[in-house]
C-alpha positions in Angstrom: 31.3 53.7 146.6 32.4 54.2 143.2 35.4 52.8 142.0 37.2 53.8 138.8 39.8 51.5 136.9 42.0 53.1 134.0 43.4 50.8 131.2 45.2 51.7 127.6 48.3 53.5 128.9 51.7 52.7 127.6 55.1 53.4 125.4 54.1 55.4 122.2 56.2 56.8 119.7 55.5 60.8 118.7 52.7 61.2 116.2 51.1 57.7 117.4 47.6 57.1 118.8 46.6 55.6 122.3 43.3 54.8 123.8 42.6 55.2 127.3 39.6 53.3 129.0 38.2 54.0 132.3 35.8 51.6 134.0 33.3 52.5 136.5 31.6 50.1 138.9 27.9 50.6 140.2 25.1 51.6 138.0 24.4 55.0 138.7 27.5 56.1 136.0 25.2 58.2 133.6 24.3 60.5 136.9 28.3 61.6 136.8 30.0 64.0 135.0 33.4 62.4 133.7 36.9 63.8 132.9 40.4 62.9 132.1 43.4 64.5 134.1 46.8 64.1 133.9 49.8 65.1 135.7 53.5 65.3 134.7 56.2 65.1 137.5 56.7 68.5 138.8 53.5 70.0 137.5 50.0 70.2 138.7 47.4 67.9 137.7 45.5 69.2 134.8 42.3 68.7 133.0 42.7 67.4 129.8 38.9 66.6 128.6 35.7 66.4 130.2 32.1 65.2 129.3 29.3 65.8 131.1 26.2 63.4 131.9 24.6 65.3 129.0 27.2 64.5 126.5 28.8 67.8 126.4 32.5 68.0 126.0 35.4 70.5 126.8 39.1 70.1 126.2 42.1 72.0 127.1 43.8 74.0 124.4 46.9 72.0 124.3 45.0 68.7 123.1 42.2 70.1 120.9 41.8 68.7 117.7 44.1 65.6 118.8 42.2 64.1 121.6 38.3 62.8 121.7 36.6 61.9 124.7 33.6 60.1 124.9 31.1 57.9 127.4 29.3 54.5 127.1 26.7 54.7 129.7 25.2 51.2 129.4 29.1 49.7 129.5 30.0 52.4 132.5 33.0 53.5 130.2 34.6 56.5 129.4 37.3 56.8 126.9 39.9 59.1 125.8 41.1 58.8 122.5 44.6 60.3 122.0 46.2 60.9 118.5 48.9 62.9 117.1 50.8 62.4 120.4 53.6 64.5 121.8 56.6 63.7 124.3 54.9 66.8 126.2 51.7 64.7 126.5 53.6 62.1 128.8 52.1 61.9 132.0 50.0 60.0 134.4 46.4 60.0 133.3 43.5 59.8 135.8 40.0 59.4 135.8 37.7 61.3 137.3 33.8 61.2 138.5 32.0 64.0 139.9 28.4 64.1 141.0 26.8 67.3 142.2 24.2 67.5 144.8 21.3 69.9 144.9 23.0 72.3 147.4 26.4 72.7 146.0 28.2 69.7 147.7 30.0 67.1 145.5 30.9 63.4 145.3 34.0 63.1 143.7 36.3 59.8 142.8 39.7 58.9 141.2 41.2 56.2 139.3 44.5 55.2 140.4 46.3 56.4 137.2 47.7 55.0 134.1 51.0 56.1 132.7 51.6 57.3 129.2 54.9 57.8 127.8 55.5 59.6 124.3 59.1 59.1 123.2 60.9 57.9 120.5 
């Protein structure tokens, strides 16, 4: 029903920047809350940044001031600008889309992930 495709991952040096992008299929993108999650080997997947359908944002404490999430509804994309990258940011980053239903159920979709490696 919904496909999410991430791009922009790669290898970057500490202190560098990277911009991730998530492209969503369909024409109902604006009705979804969007988020970026990451998962490092041996660790649980964690929320990095989220942006609601109304445009409000939230960030993990570890990335506040360094990462910025944004969305472009006409283009069906959500981006994560990552600055001042640290080795501990190394992980697979996943795009997430969720749409809540009236009675509390949700539709949730995930991209396949893109690798971000921060290393000298």
